[in-house]
N, C-alpha and C positions, 0 to 999 in steps of 0.2 A: 204652437202650433203649426202643424203644416200649408202652405199660399196652396190655394187653388184655383181652376180654371175660373168653377163657379163664382156666377155675379152673383149677389145677394142684393138686388134691387130688379123689382117691376122693369119692363118696355115701356113701358108709361113714361115713367118719372122717369127715365135717362132720357127719354126723344124731348121731354117737356126744360130736362137740363142743359139737353145741346142748342135746341131753339132759343133758348137764354139770349145766346150772344144776338139772337136777329133781330129782339125786342122791337131795334129802330127802322127795322125794316117788314113791316106786315107780309108783301109777294112774295119775301123770300123763305120767311118761317112758315108760309103757308104752304109752298115749292118744297120745304122739304117734310111738311106732313104727308104730301099727297106721296115722294116719292119713299116713303117709309110705307103708306098705307098697300102703295101696288105690291113694295118687297113683301111683307109682311106675307101677301094671297100668296104668289107663286112660292115663298116658305109653306105656305097652310097646304099650296096642292099638292109639293113635295109629300110631306107627312101624310097624309090623304096616302100617296103612294106607298109611303115603307110599313102606314096599317096594314094594307090589303095583304102586301107581303108578308105581311109578320104572319096575319090572322090565317094565310091559304097555305103557309108552311109548320105553322102549328098542330092546326085541328085534327093532328093526328097523333097528338104529344096532350091532347087539352085534356083535363082531369076533370071536370065540367063539361065533357061532350060524355051522349052514353056510346056504350059500345060498338051500335047501330051506326050515328051517326060520322062514329071514326075513321068505319068500313070505308064510307064512303070518300075519304082522304087517300087510302093507299092507293101510292103512287101518283098521290098529285103533293103530297107534304115530303117534303125535303127537311131535315133537319139540317144539313151541312150548309143551306142558305138560312134558314133558320136564325142560327147564331150569329151568322155572318151580321145578317141585317140587323137583331137584338144587340151588338155589341158594336154598332155603326151608329143605333141613335142613343146608346147609352152615352157612346163618344160625343156625340152632338149636346147630350145634355149636361154634359161636363162631369160624368158620374167615373167613378175611380174604383177598381177592382183591389179589395181587402186582401193583402196578399196573406197565404194561409199560418204564417209565422204570427200573423198578426194575431188572427182568428185563436191559436193554440195559446198565446197569451191570455186572450179573453175567454176564453173557456175554465185559464185558473185562477182569471184573479174575477170581483164583482164587488160594483160598490153598492148596489140598494137592497139583495136579498141576502146575498150572503150567504148562498144556499151553491151546492155541489151540484152540477146536469149532466147526467151523463145520456149522450147520443150516441147512438150505435150509427155509425159516418159507414157500415156497409151495405144500408139502404139507399146510396146513392154513387152508380157511378162518377155526378159529379158534385159539388157542391160548391157554389161561388157566392159572395159577398160585395155588392157593389155600392157605395155610400160616395152622397155628395152633403156639402157645408157642414158645419158644424160651430157650435158656442157650447162652452160651459155655465152650468147655473148653480146654488145651491142647494142640497138642500138636507133635512134633519133625518137621521136613523137613525132606531133602537138599536142602546147598546146596554145590556143587563137590566135586563126587563124595563126601566122603568129611567133610565140614563139616555137624554138622547141627547145625540151631537153632528154638528152644524161638518158637512162637508162638501168640497167643490168638485163637480161631477161634469166628464166630457160627455156631452150629445153630438147625434150625427144628426141633422136635419132630417136627411130622408135615406135610406137603405130596402135596396132592393135588393129578395135573397132570391137563388136560382135553384132548385133540386132537378136533380137529374135522377129519379128513382131507376135503380135496378130491373130486369128481367125478374118473372116470376120462381122459374129456376133456381138463379141465384140466390134469390134472397130466403128458398128451402133450404136449401144448401147451408149456408151460414146463419139459419132456425135466428133469420132477422124479424123483428116484429115493428110494423110501422106506427103503433101508435094508437092514438085512439081516433085519430083524422082517416076517412077511407080513401087511400088514393091508391088506384089500380098501378100496381108493376108496371114499368118501362112510360109513367107516364114525368113529367115534367111541370115542377111547381113553381109560379112565376108568384111574389108577394110584393108590395110595397108599403114599409111604417114610416112613418114622421119619427122622431123626434126619441132615438132608441140612444140607452147611453150606452159609451163605448168600450165598455170593459163588461157586459151585460149581452151581448152579441148573441148568446147561445140560447137567450128565451127566445127568438123570434124560431126557431126547428121546430118544424110540428110532432118532432118524436123524443122532445128533452124531453127527463125524468128525474124530479127531485132524487137523490139519495145522501145518504149522513157522512159527512167527511171526516178526516181519518181525526180530527179535533175533535169533532162531536161523537165520535165510538170511543176514543181514550175518556173523555168526558162522561159517556155512558158506563162504558166496563166493567173499565178500573177500579174506579170504589165502587162499585157495584158487584165486581168477583169477590175482589182479596177484602173490600169492605164486611159482605156477606158472610163470606167464611173463616175471617176474624172471628165475628161478631158469634158466627156459631158454635165455632170452636173453644172456644172463652168464655161463652157468660152459657147461652142458651143451651146448648148438648150437657153438657157435664152439670149443671140445676137437672134437669130430662133426668141422666142417667144417675144422680141421686136419688135422686128420689123412689128412680121406678128401685134402684137394688134395697132400698129401705122397704117398697112396698114388699119384697120378693123374702128378704130376711126377718121382715116383717120387726127390722130395728125403729126406734121410734124413727121420726124423721125429724128434724131440723124445717119446721114448716116457715119460720119467720126466717132466717136465711136462704129458703131454696126459693121463696118466693119473690126476695128481695131480687137474688139474683137474674132467676128468671123475667119477673117485672123491668129491670133494668136489661135484658139484651134483646128486648123484644121491645122496647120502648126504642131502644138503638138502630135496630132494626126498622122500624116505622120512621125513624127518621132518615134511613139511605133510601128507603124505599122512598121518602118524599123526595129527598133531590135527586134519585133516580128517574122518578116519575117530572120533576118537571126538566130535566134536561131532556128527556125525549122530547115535554110541550114544547122547549122551544124549539129543535128542526119540526116540529108541526107547522107551530108559528109561521116559520120561514116555508113551509111550504105551501101554507095558507096567501102568505106574501106572495109569493112566487105565482099562483092562483091566479088573484087579485091582477099583478102585473102583467097575468097572460092576457085575462081576459080585457084588460086596459088596452091592450096593441092591440087586440083582433074587433073591438066593440070602439076605439075609439080614436088610436091610431092605424090603423087599416087603411090605405088608403087606394087599393090596388088588388086581386086575383089574378092568375092567368091571364088571360087575353084582354080580362078587364083593367089589367095593369097597363098595356097597351098604350089607353090615351092618357094618362098621365104620364109616361117615359113621354109620351110623343110632344104631349104639351109643352112640354122642360124642357124638350130637346128642341122644338119651333121657337122655344122662346130665348134660349140661350142662343142660337144660330142671328134671330133679329137682332138682340142690344150686340152681340160681334160686330154686325154686320152696322148698325148706328154708329156705332163708337170710331168705329175704323173709318168708316166715311167720312164722318163730321171732322175728326182731328186730320185726315189729311186732305181736306178740304178749305179748311180754314189753317193751313201750312203753305208758306209764302213758297219755298223751294218743297222738289222731291226729299222723300224721309228714306232711310234706312229703315229693316223691319225692326233692329235695335233702337232706334233713335224715336218708333211711333210706339213700342212694347213700353219704353222710358216716359215720353209723355201719358200715355192713357197711367199708367199704373200713378204716379206721380199727382194727377189730380185726382184720382179715385181714394190717395190718402191723405191730401194736403182738402180736397174740397168733404169727399166724405166719409177720410178719419176708417180708412176700409184698405186693409192688407190685402192685397190678390195679385196674384199670376194669371195676370194678360194670356189670353192665347193667342198669340198676333197671328202664328201662321194658318192657323185656323180662319181667324177674320181675314187677312189678306188675301186667302185661297178662294173664300167665298167670295169678296170684291171681284177677282179675275171674270171666276165662273162666269156670275149676271153681268159681266163685261162692265162694269165700272170704277176694276182699277186695271194703273199699267205698272208693267216691272219692266225699270229700263238699268241696266247695269246695275243691275241689288237696289236698286232705289226707286223706290214707290209715288206713284200720285194719284190721281181721279181725276173723270172725265167732269167738267164744269154741270153745273146742275140743272139747267136748262136740255141742255145734253144728256142726261145721264135720266132724267124723264124723259125722252123720246124712247132712250134703248130700253130700260122696266118697261115701258108700256108695249116696247114692241117683244120682246121677250115675253111676258105675259097674255100677249096676243098668238106667239106661235106654242105657248103648251102643248095648244088642243091642233094640233095638223088636217083635220077631217077635209075642208076644204081648199088645199094646199092641192097643185097639180102638181 
């Protein structure tokens, strides 16, 4: 699996892990808690401003608002600022973009439903998926009616889908159907899901329509057409023609042979029809499984829609920023000498590997930049160090006090 910047542990757990090293020094442990409590409040304030920015610039494209409500944001919502801010939040939350090549592969493959889905991509000006975290799990899938097979499936822990719909004129020109979901042309849809199979990403597109795969069509039509024509021409039609000719000419009819031939043909046709029905029924069952997967995704796996998705994104973004700050500060604080970025990166990643059995790619550049921005980190000739804990408390307290400058001259 690809190593990610995402840290799959919550901030309280990581803080406790770092403070455990100061178990013998109660005051030092308390000071660490105070420091990161203030830092968390400061990052929460930054997240609040990001949320306000996102909502302001998204409102004009929000499909959950009425047309009258959206009109009030004409000239106020800026698409460029919205997209830039959204990408910033996703980056802070350690989401990564799924390249279109990987999406195309997911569209072709299927782990759970084994169903080909048709998606009219002309509906969108832009379509992007961002993922974070992944794991593998074993699932049982049905093969050949009663036989179940256990396979290993890779899941994304979080997936955000971004859909920027085309305008009405373009959709009409391309004869695009938006599916059953009522979405206004020109809207931007955001959805966040949890635990989505890597090879079934297409299932979260709202306009995905089940289609028969080439294999399904071949299994249905080739036996049906060729078998049906063969049986009709070899058994049923000759028997009927012989019986009709005999009736027209008044000749004696060999009832026994004619009936036998006719019955054999009809029985064979019945068996063939049953086979074709079974193949079609298999396709119908796949559609049912897809519908269930879709309903599960919408009901159980959906974590937020449109402007409601901002809260989930900002919460995860805020947590990731805080976790990176906690780790970078504590590792530098405990080092007796200044360290390069590569040395800090190695120490933190090795700690995760040995202590928590987790292989991740710590975003050391981002973490050090955060320390520098809040005045706790100092870089000298590519070497990094942090200010002492007592001074850090004064520094971060001053930073928080200056967050609002209404009383300053």
